A tleap script that builds the chain and sets N, CA, C and O, in Angstrom:
source leaprc.protein.ff14SB
mol = sequence {
  NMET LEU ALA ALA THR ALA TYR GLN ILE PRO
  PHE GLY LEU ILE ALA GLY PRO ALA TYR VAL
  ILE ALA LEU LEU LEU ILE LEU ILE THR THR
  PHE ARG PHE ARG PHE ARG GLY GLN CYS ILE
  GLY VAL PHE ILE GLY PHE LEU ILE ILE TRP
  SER GLY ARG VAL LEU ALA THR ARG PHE GLY
  TYR GLY ASP GLY LEU TRP GLU SER ILE LEU
  LYS PRO PRO PRO GLU PRO SER GLY ASP LEU
  PRO LEU GLU VAL PHE PHE MET LEU PHE VAL
  GLY TRP PHE GLY SER ALA ILE VAL ALA LEU
  VAL TRP TRP ALA VAL LEU SER LEU ILE LYS
  SER VAL VAL CYS ARG THR ARG GLY ALA LYS
  GLY MET GLN THR GLU ALA CTHR
}
set mol.1.N position { 216.826 96.705 134.736 }
set mol.1.CA position { 217.572 97.935 135.211 }
set mol.1.C position { 218.915 98.004 134.964 }
set mol.1.O position { 219.594 97.070 135.391 }
set mol.2.N position { 219.497 98.957 134.332 }
set mol.2.CA position { 220.895 98.983 133.915 }
set mol.2.C position { 221.860 99.255 135.030 }
set mol.2.O position { 221.749 100.072 135.944 }
set mol.3.N position { 222.830 98.409 134.775 }
set mol.3.CA position { 223.843 98.602 135.872 }
set mol.3.C position { 224.565 99.677 135.927 }
set mol.3.O position { 225.132 99.862 134.850 }
set mol.4.N position { 224.867 100.711 136.947 }
set mol.4.CA position { 225.692 101.704 136.967 }
set mol.4.C position { 227.250 101.241 137.186 }
set mol.4.O position { 227.490 100.229 137.845 }
set mol.5.N position { 228.301 102.033 136.602 }
set mol.5.CA position { 229.521 101.711 136.804 }
set mol.5.C position { 230.171 102.312 137.932 }
set mol.5.O position { 229.435 103.011 138.628 }
set mol.6.N position { 231.212 102.226 138.237 }
set mol.6.CA position { 231.969 102.658 139.382 }
set mol.6.C position { 232.127 104.236 139.078 }
set mol.6.O position { 232.144 105.044 140.006 }
set mol.7.N position { 232.237 104.616 137.785 }
set mol.7.CA position { 232.427 105.938 137.695 }
set mol.7.C position { 231.178 106.742 137.629 }
set mol.7.O position { 231.194 107.933 137.939 }
set mol.8.N position { 230.013 106.090 137.206 }
set mol.8.CA position { 228.667 106.870 137.084 }
set mol.8.C position { 228.088 107.123 138.359 }
set mol.8.O position { 227.332 108.091 138.451 }
set mol.9.N position { 228.324 106.384 139.404 }
set mol.9.CA position { 227.770 106.659 140.689 }
set mol.9.C position { 228.238 107.904 141.398 }
set mol.9.O position { 227.455 108.741 141.846 }
set mol.10.N position { 229.776 108.006 141.493 }
set mol.10.CA position { 229.865 109.362 142.099 }
set mol.10.C position { 229.673 110.530 141.120 }
set mol.10.O position { 229.429 111.635 141.606 }
set mol.11.N position { 229.750 110.408 139.937 }
set mol.11.CA position { 229.595 111.570 138.956 }
set mol.11.C position { 227.908 111.986 139.293 }
set mol.11.O position { 227.590 113.146 139.557 }
set mol.12.N position { 227.049 111.012 139.246 }
set mol.12.CA position { 225.775 111.325 139.382 }
set mol.12.C position { 225.416 112.031 140.832 }
set mol.12.O position { 224.544 112.890 140.967 }
set mol.13.N position { 226.149 111.573 141.769 }
set mol.13.CA position { 225.999 112.010 143.272 }
set mol.13.C position { 226.539 113.512 143.333 }
set mol.13.O position { 225.980 114.266 144.128 }
set mol.14.N position { 227.520 113.968 142.601 }
set mol.14.CA position { 227.925 115.257 142.445 }
set mol.14.C position { 227.419 115.985 141.523 }
set mol.14.O position { 226.811 117.000 141.862 }
set mol.15.N position { 227.519 115.712 140.408 }
set mol.15.CA position { 226.903 116.459 139.159 }
set mol.15.C position { 225.359 116.553 139.136 }
set mol.15.O position { 224.776 117.504 138.615 }
set mol.16.N position { 224.679 115.433 139.777 }
set mol.16.CA position { 223.225 115.559 139.682 }
set mol.16.C position { 222.826 116.749 140.663 }
set mol.16.O position { 221.993 117.506 140.164 }
set mol.17.N position { 223.155 117.010 141.685 }
set mol.17.CA position { 222.643 118.161 142.551 }
set mol.17.C position { 223.290 119.516 141.955 }
set mol.17.O position { 222.809 120.603 142.279 }
set mol.18.N position { 224.243 119.439 141.196 }
set mol.18.CA position { 224.576 120.762 140.613 }
set mol.18.C position { 223.762 121.017 139.515 }
set mol.18.O position { 223.596 122.201 139.221 }
set mol.19.N position { 223.156 120.059 138.769 }
set mol.19.CA position { 222.316 120.305 137.740 }
set mol.19.C position { 220.862 120.904 138.069 }
set mol.19.O position { 220.256 121.686 137.337 }
set mol.20.N position { 220.333 120.315 139.510 }
set mol.20.CA position { 219.204 120.776 140.051 }
set mol.20.C position { 219.371 122.235 140.553 }
set mol.20.O position { 218.577 123.155 140.359 }
set mol.21.N position { 220.538 122.285 141.230 }
set mol.21.CA position { 220.578 123.818 141.558 }
set mol.21.C position { 220.794 124.808 140.672 }
set mol.21.O position { 220.366 125.940 140.899 }
set mol.22.N position { 221.594 124.463 139.374 }
set mol.22.CA position { 221.633 125.405 138.631 }
set mol.22.C position { 220.307 125.543 137.850 }
set mol.22.O position { 219.952 126.639 137.415 }
set mol.23.N position { 219.535 124.347 137.666 }
set mol.23.CA position { 218.197 124.634 136.886 }
set mol.23.C position { 217.350 125.625 137.992 }
set mol.23.O position { 216.849 126.664 137.563 }
set mol.24.N position { 217.226 125.297 139.288 }
set mol.24.CA position { 216.263 126.052 140.024 }
set mol.24.C position { 216.889 127.549 139.998 }
set mol.24.O position { 216.047 128.437 140.138 }
set mol.25.N position { 217.973 127.887 139.872 }
set mol.25.CA position { 218.459 129.101 139.968 }
set mol.25.C position { 218.145 129.964 138.611 }
set mol.25.O position { 217.841 131.154 138.684 }
set mol.26.N position { 218.244 129.278 137.395 }
set mol.26.CA position { 218.025 129.818 136.234 }
set mol.26.C position { 216.385 129.946 136.071 }
set mol.26.O position { 215.854 130.823 135.389 }
set mol.27.N position { 215.732 129.022 136.740 }
set mol.27.CA position { 214.263 129.129 136.745 }
set mol.27.C position { 213.863 130.393 137.368 }
set mol.27.O position { 213.131 131.209 136.808 }
set mol.28.N position { 214.381 130.541 138.590 }
set mol.28.CA position { 213.835 131.819 139.585 }
set mol.28.C position { 214.511 133.040 138.817 }
set mol.28.O position { 213.768 134.020 138.883 }
set mol.29.N position { 215.544 133.264 138.193 }
set mol.29.CA position { 216.002 134.398 137.761 }
set mol.29.C position { 215.229 134.720 136.356 }
set mol.29.O position { 215.053 135.898 136.044 }
set mol.30.N position { 214.756 133.634 135.489 }
set mol.30.CA position { 214.052 133.621 134.402 }
set mol.30.C position { 212.705 134.424 134.501 }
set mol.30.O position { 212.322 135.341 133.774 }
set mol.31.N position { 212.034 133.804 135.669 }
set mol.31.CA position { 210.713 134.448 135.825 }
set mol.31.C position { 210.771 135.468 136.819 }
set mol.31.O position { 209.730 136.040 137.138 }
set mol.32.N position { 211.951 135.791 137.393 }
set mol.32.CA position { 211.893 137.112 138.597 }
set mol.32.C position { 212.506 138.273 137.834 }
set mol.32.O position { 211.978 139.384 137.822 }
set mol.33.N position { 213.441 138.035 137.308 }
set mol.33.CA position { 214.389 139.243 136.836 }
set mol.33.C position { 214.233 139.675 135.449 }
set mol.33.O position { 213.667 138.940 134.640 }
set mol.34.N position { 214.695 140.813 135.122 }
set mol.34.CA position { 214.893 141.489 133.523 }
set mol.34.C position { 215.961 140.724 133.017 }
set mol.34.O position { 216.374 139.699 133.559 }
set mol.35.N position { 216.417 141.220 131.973 }
set mol.35.CA position { 217.438 140.264 131.170 }
set mol.35.C position { 218.690 140.515 131.833 }
set mol.35.O position { 219.305 139.468 132.038 }
set mol.36.N position { 219.338 141.670 132.282 }
set mol.36.CA position { 220.556 141.582 132.920 }
set mol.36.C position { 220.640 140.655 134.219 }
set mol.36.O position { 221.689 140.071 134.491 }
set mol.37.N position { 219.392 140.532 135.081 }
set mol.37.CA position { 219.501 139.619 136.072 }
set mol.37.C position { 219.398 138.111 135.622 }
set mol.37.O position { 219.867 137.173 136.266 }
set mol.38.N position { 218.707 138.005 134.406 }
set mol.38.CA position { 218.744 136.746 133.734 }
set mol.38.C position { 220.200 136.290 133.484 }
set mol.38.O position { 220.618 135.231 133.954 }
set mol.39.N position { 220.892 137.041 132.799 }
set mol.39.CA position { 222.189 137.052 132.303 }
set mol.39.C position { 223.182 136.475 133.414 }
set mol.39.O position { 223.990 135.570 133.207 }
set mol.40.N position { 223.014 137.063 134.482 }
set mol.40.CA position { 223.742 137.067 135.849 }
set mol.40.C position { 223.485 135.733 136.200 }
set mol.40.O position { 224.468 135.022 136.411 }
set mol.41.N position { 222.028 135.107 136.336 }
set mol.41.CA position { 221.522 134.105 136.694 }
set mol.41.C position { 222.269 132.828 135.976 }
set mol.41.O position { 222.903 131.919 136.512 }
set mol.42.N position { 222.003 133.045 134.663 }
set mol.42.CA position { 222.294 131.888 133.709 }
set mol.42.C position { 223.908 131.846 133.692 }
set mol.42.O position { 224.399 130.737 133.478 }
set mol.43.N position { 224.759 132.893 133.887 }
set mol.43.CA position { 226.222 132.721 134.009 }
set mol.43.C position { 226.460 131.773 135.340 }
set mol.43.O position { 227.054 130.696 135.292 }
set mol.44.N position { 225.930 132.319 136.468 }
set mol.44.CA position { 226.176 131.722 137.828 }
set mol.44.C position { 225.685 130.150 137.604 }
set mol.44.O position { 226.364 129.217 138.033 }
set mol.45.N position { 224.661 129.985 137.018 }
set mol.45.CA position { 224.127 128.397 136.919 }
set mol.45.C position { 225.231 127.725 135.942 }
set mol.45.O position { 225.705 126.626 136.232 }
set mol.46.N position { 225.525 128.246 135.069 }
set mol.46.CA position { 226.970 127.733 134.315 }
set mol.46.C position { 228.156 127.345 135.157 }
set mol.46.O position { 228.750 126.268 135.106 }
set mol.47.N position { 228.402 128.303 135.887 }
set mol.47.CA position { 229.528 127.809 136.842 }
set mol.47.C position { 229.114 126.702 137.537 }
set mol.47.O position { 229.811 125.692 137.448 }
set mol.48.N position { 228.050 126.682 138.259 }
set mol.48.CA position { 227.775 125.528 139.100 }
set mol.48.C position { 227.698 124.430 138.306 }
set mol.48.O position { 228.259 123.461 138.818 }
set mol.49.N position { 227.153 124.199 137.120 }
set mol.49.CA position { 227.198 123.178 136.153 }
set mol.49.C position { 228.655 122.795 136.087 }
set mol.49.O position { 229.078 121.720 136.513 }
set mol.50.N position { 229.338 123.648 135.578 }
set mol.50.CA position { 230.820 123.274 135.229 }
set mol.50.C position { 231.524 122.902 136.439 }
set mol.50.O position { 232.184 121.865 136.365 }
set mol.51.N position { 231.520 123.624 137.698 }
set mol.51.CA position { 232.277 122.967 138.750 }
set mol.51.C position { 231.855 121.661 139.134 }
set mol.51.O position { 232.646 120.801 139.522 }
set mol.52.N position { 230.494 121.476 139.022 }
set mol.52.CA position { 230.006 120.061 139.495 }
set mol.52.C position { 230.422 119.164 138.599 }
set mol.52.O position { 230.802 118.101 139.089 }
set mol.53.N position { 230.474 119.271 137.322 }
set mol.53.CA position { 231.172 118.334 136.394 }
set mol.53.C position { 232.629 117.953 136.620 }
set mol.53.O position { 233.080 116.808 136.624 }
set mol.54.N position { 233.314 119.123 136.814 }
set mol.54.CA position { 234.760 119.107 137.108 }
set mol.54.C position { 234.907 118.035 138.448 }
set mol.54.O position { 235.516 116.965 138.403 }
set mol.55.N position { 234.376 118.452 139.345 }
set mol.55.CA position { 234.495 117.741 140.770 }
set mol.55.C position { 233.959 116.249 140.493 }
set mol.55.O position { 234.539 115.254 140.926 }
set mol.56.N position { 232.877 116.213 139.783 }
set mol.56.CA position { 232.467 114.720 139.677 }
set mol.56.C position { 233.478 113.854 138.777 }
set mol.56.O position { 233.574 112.637 138.938 }
set mol.57.N position { 234.147 114.482 137.921 }
set mol.57.CA position { 235.091 113.943 137.073 }
set mol.57.C position { 236.343 113.432 138.013 }
set mol.57.O position { 236.820 112.299 137.961 }
set mol.58.N position { 236.706 114.313 138.735 }
set mol.58.CA position { 237.652 114.338 139.733 }
set mol.58.C position { 237.440 113.009 140.799 }
set mol.58.O position { 238.233 112.106 141.065 }
set mol.59.N position { 236.253 113.219 141.225 }
set mol.59.CA position { 235.955 112.009 142.452 }
set mol.59.C position { 235.608 110.656 141.540 }
set mol.59.O position { 235.863 109.540 141.991 }
set mol.60.N position { 235.148 110.793 140.535 }
set mol.60.CA position { 234.760 109.520 139.695 }
set mol.60.C position { 235.721 108.589 139.457 }
set mol.60.O position { 235.535 107.373 139.514 }
set mol.61.N position { 237.120 109.329 139.094 }
set mol.61.CA position { 238.412 108.698 138.619 }
set mol.61.C position { 239.390 108.650 139.761 }
set mol.61.O position { 240.297 107.819 139.706 }
set mol.62.N position { 239.278 109.584 140.945 }
set mol.62.CA position { 240.271 109.654 141.739 }
set mol.62.C position { 239.872 108.913 143.090 }
set mol.62.O position { 238.977 108.073 143.177 }
set mol.63.N position { 240.665 109.352 144.110 }
set mol.63.CA position { 240.535 109.045 145.411 }
set mol.63.C position { 240.355 107.495 145.610 }
set mol.63.O position { 239.523 107.025 146.386 }
set mol.64.N position { 241.152 106.798 144.892 }
set mol.64.CA position { 241.299 105.368 145.074 }
set mol.64.C position { 240.101 104.597 144.749 }
set mol.64.O position { 239.951 103.453 145.178 }
set mol.65.N position { 239.212 105.203 143.981 }
set mol.65.CA position { 237.780 104.229 143.604 }
set mol.65.C position { 238.062 103.131 142.708 }
set mol.65.O position { 237.414 102.085 142.692 }
set mol.66.N position { 238.850 103.342 142.111 }
set mol.66.CA position { 239.324 102.306 141.046 }
set mol.66.C position { 240.213 101.102 141.893 }
set mol.66.O position { 240.189 99.894 141.656 }
set mol.67.N position { 240.844 101.666 142.737 }
set mol.67.CA position { 241.877 100.626 143.501 }
set mol.67.C position { 240.951 99.889 144.480 }
set mol.67.O position { 241.283 98.780 144.899 }
set mol.68.N position { 239.779 100.479 144.866 }
set mol.68.CA position { 238.828 99.705 145.665 }
set mol.68.C position { 238.295 98.615 145.077 }
set mol.68.O position { 238.060 97.636 145.786 }
set mol.69.N position { 238.019 98.581 143.745 }
set mol.69.CA position { 237.493 97.552 143.113 }
set mol.69.C position { 238.312 96.205 143.171 }
set mol.69.O position { 239.541 96.276 143.216 }
set mol.70.N position { 237.752 95.121 143.171 }
set mol.70.CA position { 238.640 93.880 143.213 }
set mol.70.C position { 239.517 93.844 141.870 }
set mol.70.O position { 240.725 93.608 141.837 }
set mol.71.N position { 238.654 94.134 140.716 }
set mol.71.CA position { 239.338 93.641 139.419 }
set mol.71.C position { 239.052 95.131 138.623 }
set mol.71.O position { 238.106 95.372 137.873 }
set mol.72.N position { 240.039 95.954 138.975 }
set mol.72.CA position { 239.881 97.395 138.281 }
set mol.72.C position { 239.951 97.168 136.678 }
set mol.72.O position { 240.696 96.353 136.133 }
set mol.73.N position { 239.130 97.952 136.081 }
set mol.73.CA position { 239.347 97.906 134.593 }
set mol.73.C position { 240.860 98.415 134.134 }
set mol.73.O position { 241.504 99.102 134.928 }
set mol.74.N position { 241.322 98.126 133.059 }
set mol.74.CA position { 242.792 98.892 132.684 }
set mol.74.C position { 242.656 100.131 132.154 }
set mol.74.O position { 243.710 100.737 131.965 }
set mol.75.N position { 241.524 100.733 131.830 }
set mol.75.CA position { 241.453 101.720 130.850 }
set mol.75.C position { 241.548 103.017 131.815 }
set mol.75.O position { 242.320 103.890 131.419 }
set mol.76.N position { 240.870 103.252 133.017 }
set mol.76.CA position { 241.238 104.366 133.836 }
set mol.76.C position { 242.339 104.469 134.566 }
set mol.76.O position { 242.416 105.353 135.419 }
set mol.77.N position { 243.320 103.622 134.359 }
set mol.77.CA position { 244.541 103.624 135.265 }
set mol.77.C position { 245.350 104.959 135.187 }
set mol.77.O position { 245.819 105.434 136.222 }
set mol.78.N position { 245.509 105.527 134.066 }
set mol.78.CA position { 246.415 106.814 133.938 }
set mol.78.C position { 245.616 107.908 133.226 }
set mol.78.O position { 246.163 108.832 132.623 }
set mol.79.N position { 244.125 107.732 133.343 }
set mol.79.CA position { 243.445 108.776 132.468 }
set mol.79.C position { 243.019 109.890 133.527 }
set mol.79.O position { 242.384 110.844 133.080 }
set mol.80.N position { 243.277 109.860 134.739 }
set mol.80.CA position { 242.693 110.864 135.629 }
set mol.80.C position { 243.232 112.485 135.240 }
set mol.80.O position { 242.488 113.466 135.233 }
set mol.81.N position { 244.590 112.499 134.949 }
set mol.81.CA position { 244.837 113.973 134.722 }
set mol.81.C position { 244.142 114.435 133.287 }
set mol.81.O position { 243.672 115.560 133.111 }
set mol.82.N position { 244.153 113.555 132.454 }
set mol.82.CA position { 243.568 113.810 131.284 }
set mol.82.C position { 242.042 113.977 131.162 }
set mol.82.O position { 241.546 114.757 130.349 }
set mol.83.N position { 241.372 113.275 131.937 }
set mol.83.CA position { 239.954 113.494 132.052 }
set mol.83.C position { 239.670 115.053 132.716 }
set mol.83.O position { 239.050 115.940 132.130 }
set mol.84.N position { 240.186 115.149 133.877 }
set mol.84.CA position { 239.991 116.477 134.724 }
set mol.84.C position { 240.458 117.680 133.638 }
set mol.84.O position { 239.677 118.608 133.425 }
set mol.85.N position { 241.726 117.626 132.980 }
set mol.85.CA position { 242.060 118.541 132.132 }
set mol.85.C position { 241.023 118.781 131.025 }
set mol.85.O position { 240.792 119.943 130.690 }
set mol.86.N position { 240.417 117.811 130.464 }
set mol.86.CA position { 239.513 117.760 129.443 }
set mol.86.C position { 238.210 118.486 130.022 }
set mol.86.O position { 237.744 119.411 129.357 }
set mol.87.N position { 237.569 118.103 131.278 }
set mol.87.CA position { 236.530 118.632 131.783 }
set mol.87.C position { 236.815 120.100 132.215 }
set mol.87.O position { 235.949 120.971 132.131 }
set mol.88.N position { 237.860 120.294 132.604 }
set mol.88.CA position { 238.289 121.832 133.054 }
set mol.88.C position { 238.334 122.602 131.709 }
set mol.88.O position { 237.575 123.568 131.625 }
set mol.89.N position { 238.852 122.408 131.010 }
set mol.89.CA position { 239.221 123.150 129.797 }
set mol.89.C position { 238.225 123.062 128.572 }
set mol.89.O position { 238.179 123.999 127.774 }
set mol.90.N position { 237.546 122.109 128.440 }
set mol.90.CA position { 236.526 121.854 127.416 }
set mol.90.C position { 235.151 121.570 127.869 }
set mol.90.O position { 234.183 121.721 127.124 }
set mol.91.N position { 235.071 121.195 128.980 }
set mol.91.CA position { 233.619 121.008 129.723 }
set mol.91.C position { 232.917 122.148 129.986 }
set mol.91.O position { 231.765 122.099 130.416 }
set mol.92.N position { 233.608 123.370 129.729 }
set mol.92.CA position { 232.664 124.784 129.899 }
set mol.92.C position { 231.807 124.733 128.588 }
set mol.92.O position { 230.706 125.263 128.738 }
set mol.93.N position { 232.036 124.239 127.383 }
set mol.93.CA position { 231.334 124.500 126.426 }
set mol.93.C position { 229.902 123.597 126.632 }
set mol.93.O position { 228.799 124.127 126.500 }
set mol.94.N position { 230.077 122.180 126.970 }
set mol.94.CA position { 228.935 121.660 127.407 }
set mol.94.C position { 227.898 122.155 128.445 }
set mol.94.O position { 226.669 122.169 128.375 }
set mol.95.N position { 228.665 122.522 129.344 }
set mol.95.CA position { 228.049 123.242 130.325 }
set mol.95.C position { 227.347 124.536 129.987 }
set mol.95.O position { 226.218 124.755 130.426 }
set mol.96.N position { 227.890 125.273 129.330 }
set mol.96.CA position { 227.279 126.447 128.811 }
set mol.96.C position { 226.131 126.254 127.969 }
set mol.96.O position { 225.116 126.923 128.166 }
set mol.97.N position { 226.204 125.310 126.949 }
set mol.97.CA position { 224.896 124.646 126.424 }
set mol.97.C position { 223.813 124.345 126.917 }
set mol.97.O position { 222.721 124.689 126.464 }
set mol.98.N position { 224.011 123.638 127.946 }
set mol.98.CA position { 222.893 123.251 129.019 }
set mol.98.C position { 222.273 124.370 129.585 }
set mol.98.O position { 221.047 124.474 129.612 }
set mol.99.N position { 223.160 125.358 130.118 }
set mol.99.CA position { 222.560 126.531 130.820 }
set mol.99.C position { 221.740 127.436 129.797 }
set mol.99.O position { 220.680 127.970 130.123 }
set mol.100.N position { 222.306 127.566 128.547 }
set mol.100.CA position { 221.708 128.302 127.860 }
set mol.100.C position { 220.302 127.719 126.992 }
set mol.100.O position { 219.478 128.420 126.403 }
set mol.101.N position { 220.312 126.261 127.110 }
set mol.101.CA position { 219.173 125.624 126.481 }
set mol.101.C position { 218.037 125.789 127.592 }
set mol.101.O position { 216.866 126.041 127.306 }
set mol.102.N position { 218.485 125.630 128.806 }
set mol.102.CA position { 217.535 125.716 129.957 }
set mol.102.C position { 216.822 127.397 130.021 }
set mol.102.O position { 215.626 127.674 130.118 }
set mol.103.N position { 217.676 128.092 129.956 }
set mol.103.CA position { 217.173 129.411 129.675 }
set mol.103.C position { 216.223 129.814 128.858 }
set mol.103.O position { 215.176 130.391 129.155 }
set mol.104.N position { 216.739 129.392 127.481 }
set mol.104.CA position { 215.806 129.509 126.385 }
set mol.104.C position { 214.250 128.819 126.526 }
set mol.104.O position { 213.193 129.326 126.151 }
set mol.105.N position { 214.418 127.726 127.074 }
set mol.105.CA position { 212.883 126.980 127.106 }
set mol.105.C position { 212.440 127.754 128.084 }
set mol.105.O position { 211.423 128.401 127.838 }
set mol.106.N position { 212.980 127.875 129.239 }
set mol.106.CA position { 212.199 128.621 130.340 }
set mol.106.C position { 211.638 129.861 129.852 }
set mol.106.O position { 210.434 130.089 129.968 }
set mol.107.N position { 212.551 130.790 129.237 }
set mol.107.CA position { 212.134 132.081 128.461 }
set mol.107.C position { 210.856 131.810 127.464 }
set mol.107.O position { 209.883 132.564 127.477 }
set mol.108.N position { 210.919 130.985 126.839 }
set mol.108.CA position { 209.689 130.505 125.820 }
set mol.108.C position { 208.700 130.296 126.717 }
set mol.108.O position { 207.751 131.040 126.472 }
set mol.109.N position { 208.503 129.529 127.744 }
set mol.109.CA position { 207.580 129.236 128.541 }
set mol.109.C position { 207.045 130.357 129.289 }
set mol.109.O position { 205.858 130.466 129.597 }
set mol.110.N position { 208.041 131.258 129.594 }
set mol.110.CA position { 207.545 132.535 130.183 }
set mol.110.C position { 206.651 133.421 129.382 }
set mol.110.O position { 205.651 134.014 129.787 }
set mol.111.N position { 207.283 133.421 127.911 }
set mol.111.CA position { 206.536 134.307 127.114 }
set mol.111.C position { 205.103 133.867 126.797 }
set mol.111.O position { 204.232 134.694 126.528 }
set mol.112.N position { 204.842 132.350 126.837 }
set mol.112.CA position { 203.669 131.772 126.527 }
set mol.112.C position { 202.777 131.878 127.651 }
set mol.112.O position { 201.563 131.756 127.484 }
set mol.113.N position { 203.303 132.106 128.838 }
set mol.113.CA position { 202.364 132.249 129.918 }
set mol.113.C position { 202.013 133.731 129.925 }
set mol.113.O position { 200.839 134.089 130.017 }
set mol.114.N position { 203.014 134.591 129.829 }
set mol.114.CA position { 202.610 135.850 129.762 }
set mol.114.C position { 201.497 136.206 128.646 }
set mol.114.O position { 200.523 136.912 128.904 }
set mol.115.N position { 201.691 135.771 127.670 }
set mol.115.CA position { 200.939 135.891 126.568 }
set mol.115.C position { 199.464 135.424 126.887 }
set mol.115.O position { 198.537 136.205 126.672 }
set mol.116.N position { 199.211 134.036 127.450 }
set mol.116.CA position { 198.213 133.645 127.762 }
set mol.116.C position { 197.381 134.430 128.953 }
set mol.116.O position { 196.150 134.441 128.965 }
set mol.117.N position { 198.027 134.954 129.752 }
set mol.117.CA position { 197.441 135.609 131.038 }
set mol.117.C position { 197.093 137.009 130.358 }
set mol.117.O position { 196.035 137.533 130.708 }
set mol.118.N position { 197.813 137.600 129.504 }
set mol.118.CA position { 197.328 138.871 128.817 }
set mol.118.C position { 196.309 138.617 128.317 }
set mol.118.O position { 195.377 139.357 128.634 }
set mol.119.N position { 196.022 137.509 127.351 }
set mol.119.CA position { 194.914 137.514 126.593 }
set mol.119.C position { 193.790 137.126 127.249 }
set mol.119.O position { 192.732 137.520 126.759 }
set mol.120.N position { 193.743 136.513 128.149 }
set mol.120.CA position { 192.703 136.341 129.433 }
set mol.120.C position { 192.126 137.385 130.094 }
set mol.120.O position { 190.930 137.437 130.379 }
set mol.121.N position { 193.170 138.449 130.418 }
set mol.121.CA position { 193.102 139.454 131.016 }
set mol.121.C position { 192.205 140.669 130.178 }
set mol.121.O position { 191.457 141.476 130.731 }
set mol.122.N position { 192.454 140.591 128.827 }
set mol.122.CA position { 192.088 141.445 127.926 }
set mol.122.C position { 190.273 141.078 127.733 }
set mol.122.O position { 189.351 141.889 127.640 }
set mol.123.N position { 190.225 139.610 127.721 }
set mol.123.CA position { 188.872 139.106 127.495 }
set mol.123.C position { 187.964 139.493 128.625 }
set mol.123.O position { 186.811 139.832 128.357 }
set mol.124.N position { 188.431 139.470 129.998 }
set mol.124.CA position { 187.639 139.802 131.057 }
set mol.124.C position { 187.333 141.332 131.129 }
set mol.124.O position { 186.267 141.762 131.569 }
set mol.125.N position { 188.470 142.220 130.608 }
set mol.125.CA position { 188.110 143.596 130.908 }
set mol.125.C position { 187.026 143.725 129.673 }
set mol.125.O position { 186.036 144.371 130.015 }
set mol.126.N position { 186.997 143.314 128.486 }
set mol.126.CA position { 186.242 143.769 127.271 }
set mol.126.C position { 184.677 143.402 127.711 }
set mol.126.O position { 183.731 144.031 127.237 }
set mol.127.N position { 184.501 142.309 128.675 }
set mol.127.CA position { 183.136 141.704 128.805 }
set mol.127.C position { 182.497 142.686 130.218 }
set mol.127.O position { 181.361 142.483 130.647 }
savepdb mol mol.pdb
quit
């Protein structure tokens, strides 16, 4: 088993649920609503992912986490403002990619399911 660093644990605990909530939201809006509703759901999912990543970065590097370690590594000592700035202003791109890929995959699954159900419905009507 791979050992988790002190940064990965809080990042996973905060960003992980954000990813799950966003995935469920995109799943529901993709199968339940038309295109306009899907766009709104994907946008809200994107905001959830982005905020989860920003908060996870903030809590992963901040709040005395590194100071609580007996031998803190030297690299994260002054990186908190840079990491939060990076995730806040550039992290939106990765969050948007994740949300759009999930929506595209779920839309593809929806179209395959609809075609399969439609083909079966036509076969039963013809016989």
